[in-house]
C-alpha positions in Angstrom: -30.4 35.6 31.7 -27.4 37.6 30.7 -28.0 36.6 27.1 -31.6 37.4 27.4 -30.9 40.9 28.7 -29.1 41.5 25.4 -32.4 40.6 23.5 -35.4 41.5 25.6 -36.1 44.6 27.8 -35.2 43.6 31.4 -34.3 40.1 30.0 -38.1 39.1 29.9 -41.0 39.1 27.7 -43.4 40.2 30.5 -42.4 42.5 33.2 -43.2 40.6 36.4 -41.0 37.7 35.4 -37.9 40.0 36.0 -38.5 39.5 39.8 -38.3 43.5 40.3 -41.1 43.1 42.7 -39.1 40.8 44.9 -35.5 41.4 43.9 -32.9 38.9 43.0 -32.1 37.0 39.9 -35.2 35.1 38.3 -34.7 31.4 37.6 -35.2 30.0 34.1 -37.6 27.1 33.9 -36.8 24.0 31.9 -39.8 21.8 32.4 -43.0 21.2 34.3 -45.0 18.0 35.3 -48.0 18.0 37.5 -47.7 20.4 40.5 -44.0 20.9 40.0 -41.4 22.7 37.7 -37.7 22.3 37.4 -35.2 25.1 36.5 -32.2 24.8 34.2 -30.0 24.2 37.2 -32.2 21.1 38.2 -34.0 22.8 41.3 -37.5 21.5 41.8 -40.4 23.7 42.9 -44.1 23.2 43.9 -45.7 25.7 41.7 -48.5 28.0 42.8 -48.2 30.4 39.8 -49.2 27.8 37.2 -48.4 30.1 34.2 -50.4 32.8 36.0 -53.6 30.7 36.2 -54.2 28.6 33.0 -52.9 25.3 34.2 -55.8 24.3 36.3 -55.0 20.6 35.5 -51.2 21.1 36.2 -48.3 21.1 34.1 -48.1 18.8 31.0 -51.5 17.2 31.8 -51.8 14.0 29.8 -55.2 14.7 28.5 -54.1 18.1 27.3 -51.0 16.8 25.6 -52.9 14.0 23.9 -55.3 16.6 22.5 -52.4 18.8 21.3 -50.8 15.9 19.6 -53.9 14.9 17.8 -54.6 18.6 16.7 -50.9 19.2 15.7 -51.0 16.3 13.4 -53.8 17.8 11.5 -52.2 21.2 11.1 -51.3 24.1 13.3 -53.2 27.0 11.8 -55.6 27.6 9.0 -57.2 31.0 9.2 -60.6 29.6 8.3 -63.2 27.9 10.6 -62.7 24.6 12.2 -65.1 22.3 14.2 -62.8 22.7 17.2 -63.9 26.4 17.7 -67.6 25.4 17.9 -66.8 22.6 20.3 -65.0 24.9 22.7 -67.6 27.7 22.4 -70.4 25.2 23.3 -68.5 24.1 26.4 -68.1 27.7 27.4 -71.7 28.5 27.0 -72.8 25.3 28.7 -71.0 26.6 31.8 -71.8 30.2 31.3 -75.3 30.5 29.7 -75.2 34.3 29.8 -72.4 34.3 27.2 -74.8 33.6 24.4 -72.3 34.4 21.7 -68.6 35.0 21.8 -65.4 35.8 19.6 -62.1 33.9 20.4 -59.0 36.0 20.4 -55.4 35.4 21.3 -54.9 37.3 24.5 -56.7 38.7 27.5 -55.6 42.2 26.5 -57.2 41.7 23.0 -60.4 40.5 24.7 -60.8 43.5 26.9 -59.8 45.9 24.1 -62.5 44.4 21.9 -65.1 44.3 24.7 -64.5 47.9 25.3 -64.8 48.9 21.7 -68.0 46.9 21.6 -69.4 48.6 24.5 -68.7 52.0 23.0 -70.3 50.9 19.6 -73.4 49.7 21.5 -73.9 52.8 23.7 -72.6 55.5 21.6 -70.7 56.7 24.6 -67.0 57.1 25.2 -66.2 56.9 29.0 -64.8 53.7 30.7 -65.2 53.2 34.4 -62.7 50.9 36.1 -61.5 50.2 39.6 -58.2 51.0 41.3 -56.0 48.0 41.1 -58.0 46.1 38.6 -55.8 45.1 35.7 -57.5 44.5 32.3 -54.5 44.0 30.1 -52.1 46.6 28.5 -54.6 48.4 26.2 -54.1 52.1 26.4 -57.5 52.8 28.0 -56.9 50.3 30.9 -53.4 51.4 32.0 -54.7 54.1 34.4 -54.2 53.1 37.9 -54.0 49.4 37.2 -52.8 46.6 39.3 -50.6 43.6 38.4 -47.0 44.4 37.0 -48.0 48.1 36.9 -48.3 48.0 40.8 -45.4 45.7 41.2 -43.1 48.2 39.5 -44.6 51.2 41.2 -46.0 52.7 38.0 -49.4 54.5 38.7 -49.9 55.1 35.0 -48.0 54.2 31.9 -46.1 56.8 29.7 -47.2 56.5 26.0 -50.9 56.7 26.8 -52.2 59.9 25.3 -53.8 62.3 27.8 -56.9 62.6 25.8 -57.4 58.8 25.9 -56.6 58.6 29.6 -59.2 61.3 30.2 -61.8 59.0 28.9 -61.1 56.5 31.7 -62.7 57.1 35.1 -61.5 55.2 38.2 -63.2 54.5 41.5 -62.0 52.6 44.6 -63.0 48.9 44.8 -65.7 48.1 47.3 -66.6 51.9 47.6 -70.3 52.0 46.6 -70.6 55.8 47.8 -67.8 56.8 45.5 -69.3 54.7 42.6 -72.6 56.5 43.0 -71.0 59.8 43.1 -69.2 59.0 39.8 -72.4 58.0 38.2 -74.1 61.1 39.4 -71.5 63.2 37.7 -70.8 61.1 34.5 -73.8 58.5 34.2 -75.0 59.6 30.8 -71.4 59.4 29.3 -70.2 56.0 30.6 -70.2 53.2 28.1 -69.1 50.4 30.3 -68.2 49.3 33.8 -65.1 47.0 33.7 -64.3 45.0 37.0 -62.4 42.0 38.0 -65.2 40.3 40.1 -62.4 39.3 42.5 -59.3 41.3 42.1 -56.3 39.0 41.2 -54.0 41.5 40.0 -53.5 43.5 43.2 -53.3 40.5 45.3 -56.5 38.5 46.1 -59.3 41.1 47.0 -62.9 39.8 47.2 -65.9 42.1 46.7 -68.1 43.0 49.6 -71.5 41.4 49.4 -73.3 44.5 48.0 -70.6 45.8 45.8 -71.3 43.7 42.6 -75.1 44.2 43.0 -74.5 47.8 43.1 -72.6 47.8 39.8 -75.3 45.7 38.2 -78.0 48.2 39.5 -76.1 51.4 38.5 -75.2 50.0 35.0 -78.9 49.2 34.4 -80.2 52.6 35.6 -77.7 54.6 33.6 -77.7 52.5 30.4 -74.0 51.4 30.8 -72.8 47.9 30.1 -71.3 45.8 32.9 -68.4 43.8 31.9 -66.9 41.2 34.1 -63.3 40.6 33.3 -62.9 36.9 34.0 -59.6 36.2 32.3 -58.4 35.2 35.8 -61.6 34.1 37.7 -63.2 32.3 34.8 -63.5 28.5 35.5 -61.3 29.1 38.7 -63.7 30.5 41.2 -66.6 28.3 40.1 -67.7 26.2 37.2 -69.7 29.1 35.7 -67.4 31.8 36.9 -68.5 34.9 38.7 -72.0 35.0 37.5 -72.6 31.7 39.2 -70.4 32.4 42.3 -71.9 35.8 43.0 -75.4 35.5 41.3 -74.8 38.6 39.1 -75.1 38.5 35.3 -72.9 40.9 33.3 -73.7 42.2 29.9 -70.4 41.2 28.5 -67.7 38.8 29.8 -63.9 38.4 28.9 -62.2 35.1 29.4 -58.8 33.6 29.0 -56.2 31.5 30.6 -58.1 28.2 31.5 -60.0 28.2 28.1 -56.7 27.5 26.4 -55.2 24.9 28.7 -51.8 26.6 28.6 -52.0 27.9 25.1 -52.6 31.6 24.2 -56.3 32.0 23.8 -58.9 34.4 25.2 -62.6 35.4 24.2 -65.1 38.2 24.8 -68.8 37.4 24.7 -72.2 38.1 26.1 -75.7 39.0 25.1 -76.6 38.0 21.6 -77.9 41.5 20.5 -74.6 43.0 21.6 -72.4 40.4 20.0 -74.3 40.8 16.6 -72.7 44.2 16.4 -69.4 42.5 15.8 -68.2 42.2 12.1 -69.3 40.5 9.9 -72.7 40.5 11.5 -72.4 44.1 12.5 -70.4 47.3 11.9 -67.8 47.0 14.9 -64.7 45.7 13.4 -62.3 43.3 15.0 -60.2 40.4 13.5 -57.3 38.0 14.2 -55.4 35.7 12.0 -54.7 33.3 14.8 -58.1 33.6 16.6 -59.6 30.2 17.0 -56.2 28.6 16.5 -56.7 24.6 16.4 -53.9 23.9 19.0 -55.4 26.5 21.4 -58.9 25.2 20.9 -57.8 21.6 21.5 -56.1 22.5 24.7 -59.1 24.4 25.9 -61.5 21.6 25.0 -59.5 19.0 26.8 -59.1 21.2 29.8 -62.9 22.1 30.3 -64.0 18.5 29.7 -61.5 17.3 32.4 -62.6 20.1 34.8 -65.7 18.3 36.0 -67.7 19.6 39.1 -66.0 16.9 41.2 -62.5 17.8 40.1 -63.3 21.5 40.6 -64.5 20.9 44.0 -61.5 18.9 44.9 -59.1 21.6 43.9 -61.2 24.2 45.8 -61.1 22.1 48.9 -57.2 21.8 48.8 -57.0 25.5 48.2 -59.0 26.2 51.3 -56.7 23.8 53.3 -53.7 25.7 52.0 -55.2 29.0 53.0 -56.3 27.7 56.5 -52.9 26.2 57.0 -51.2 29.6 56.2 -53.4 31.4 58.7 -52.5 28.9 61.3 -48.7 29.2 60.7 -48.9 32.9 60.7 -50.9 32.9 64.0 -48.5 30.6 65.6 -45.5 32.8 64.6 -47.3 36.0 65.6 -47.1 37.6 62.1 -49.8 40.0 60.9 -51.5 38.1 58.1 -54.8 38.0 56.1 -55.7 35.4 53.4 -58.7 34.3 51.5 -59.6 32.0 48.6 -62.4 31.3 46.1 -62.4 28.0 44.2 -58.9 27.3 43.2 -57.6 31.0 43.5 -56.0 32.4 46.6 -53.9 35.2 48.0 -52.5 36.6 51.2 -51.0 39.8 52.6 -48.9 40.5 55.6 -51.4 42.8 57.3 -53.6 42.1 60.2 -56.9 43.5 58.7 -58.8 42.1 55.8 -57.8 43.9 52.6 -60.9 45.5 50.8 -59.2 47.8 48.2 -55.9 48.5 46.5 -55.2 51.2 49.0 -55.4 48.6 51.7 -53.2 46.1 49.8 -50.5 48.9 49.5 -50.3 49.1 53.3 -49.3 45.5 53.6 -45.7 44.7 54.6 -44.2 44.3 51.1 -40.6 44.0 52.4 -41.6 41.0 54.5 -43.2 39.5 51.5 -40.1 39.8 49.6 -37.9 38.0 52.2 -40.7 35.3 52.6 -40.9 34.7 48.7 -37.1 34.1 48.6 -37.2 31.9 51.8 -40.0 29.9 50.2 -38.2 29.6 46.8 -35.1 28.3 48.6 -37.3 25.6 50.0 -38.7 24.6 46.7 -42.0 26.5 46.8 -42.8 29.0 43.9 -45.2 31.7 44.8 -46.0 34.7 42.6 -43.0 37.0 42.5 -45.1 40.0 43.6 -47.0 41.0 46.7 -49.8 42.1 44.4 -50.7 38.8 42.5 -53.0 36.0 43.4 -52.0 32.4 43.5 -53.4 29.2 42.0 -53.9 25.6 42.9 -54.3 22.8 40.2 -55.8 19.3 40.2 -52.2 17.9 40.4 -51.8 19.5 43.8 -52.7 16.7 46.1 -52.9 16.6 49.9 -49.3 15.5 50.1 -48.2 18.7 48.1 -50.3 20.9 50.3 -48.9 19.4 53.5 -45.3 19.7 52.3 -45.8 23.2 51.1 -47.2 24.3 54.6 -44.2 22.6 56.2 -41.8 24.5 54.1 -43.6 27.8 54.4 -43.7 27.5 58.1 -40.0 27.0 58.1 -39.6 30.0 55.7 -41.7 32.3 57.9 -39.7 31.3 61.0 -36.5 32.4 59.1 -37.8 35.8 58.0 -40.2 37.0 60.6 
């Protein structure tokens, strides 16, 4: 890490890795296998970060490695179409029929930036509406009251975003329908798109109230705006068909990432055919990328989605629920204010007695207790996200034994720090 700090800002290539949200020195990973990772000092951890979500099959899943070896032997990049792109897109559309057409890109940020440009092109409007605590990548328009590392570092907005551009971003509290309706009364004819994480995963785990997403769909339709689900995190995690299946709400556009690359850098944006036909070369909205549809990323995604059958998905979801229920029981026995929830293989918790419905709620949780708990867990070989404002993940490699061992260790950690 001393060498890294001479080369990278903060010694890292993404801010939350620096452990600023929890303090202390980050470890440096050497390898991963199944549900576990090992650092360069030989310490072993049960991993609930899983590269921030992509590794739904676990580290170094044999089916993914086999697919990568086969693809790599044929070439690593071409910059022209391959059959792998078509195969992965068909797998995505089978699970998400509302994503009628899509475009592969290389990162979630690239996907959300492109979806916003498409929404503006389709509607002829400029304003973006997003929600406090939702993180949609580090594009300029989205770095206004964002979650994730921005929240972890205590930065409400980012320097470097021009005021004129920030003024085109409207924000509203998550789960507050009255505030949302007021925003549309004032700006409804100027809003190009509503962007939302269907379940916030970048300010901790915050689920929508039953009427919140239906209200988004209604208001978008009434005012001619596009509804965009940012499923970079929730896609293929909360349900086989993502948020549209889980909540029964169909967005106009969807952004995807993480799981669709199986651990390699890939993302996508897609949705209604008439909208996607506006993207070049079919239409006038320009977006391009040399490594878009990279064969290694496509192969990793194909192997992952093919292996993530309904039975496998349901098994991971069951063990995720067992983890959350076990954490609730531990906190109750130890007399610690605590709330936790999960959806599919995604989960989160806060040291707060009342349920968390918004980013404002999340910020009232006991962050200092989380910091102590994080390090106590790490010392016992359990790696949780190094921020009180991040969701966690479970993989197919986390069996009943790993869940039981995790709960035993976390019980001991909570006793130490409460």
